[in-house]
N, C-alpha and C positions, 0 to 999 in steps of 0.2 A: 556087389558081389563077392566083391576083396574085401569086405569091412567080416565077413566070418571068419576068413585062414590072412588077418594083417599082415602076420609074419610071412608071409607065400609070396604075396604083391609089392611087398618092401623088396626082398632081396632082389628080384630081377630089375626094379624099377632103379635100383642103386649100379646094379651090373651094368647096363646097360647106359648110365648117365642119364638118366632122364629124370632133370631133379625138379619139377614141377609136379608131376605124379608124388616122387621122394616126399619131397615135402608136402603136397594133401596129405597123404598117408602117415605123415609121421607127426604133423599137427592133428590126425584125427587120432591117432593113439594117446598123445598128450594130452589132447581135449577129454576124448571119453575115456582115461585111467582120472585123470583128476575129480570127474562128473560124477563116474561109478565108484570111487575110491579104489578101483582093483591094483594092488601095486603092480601085477602079471603083465597089467596092460604097460601101466606110467613105465614100469623100467624096459621095456620092449621100449618106446616112444623116448626114453630118452638115451637109448644102446643107440638108435639111430641118428635122434639128435647128433650127440656124441661123434659116430662117423661121419655125419656131413661137414658139423664145425671142423673137426682135423684138415676132409678131405680138402674142403672150402679156406684155410688156414685160421679159421676163427678158435686160437687157443683158448681163448677165453670161457667164449662160449663152450668147447668143449668141456675144461675142466668145474665148470657148475654143473652140467650136463652130471660128470661123473660123481663131482659132489652128493648132488642131491640120487642118484641111484644106491649109493653109499650108507645114506641117510634112512633111506625104504630100506634097504637090505637089514639093516642093525633095526631099525625101528620091527618089522615084523620077524626079525631070529635068522632071513634067508642066506647064501652067500652070499658075496657082494662079488 
């Protein structure tokens, strides 16, 4: 069910500090966004990856995710 509205599922997972659920949803967003070519889904996944990377102290991964999200925004002409 959460695959229909992943943005609504990922927020409670992050707020409740449920790392397994948050990671599963983020991985699904990243995989689905890449496979479908959907910049919206991929950017949502990258935003969640960035948030989790910062909270876990992996600033390198966070910076890489931000750079990828900015490149996607530039490619589609959307806001950063």
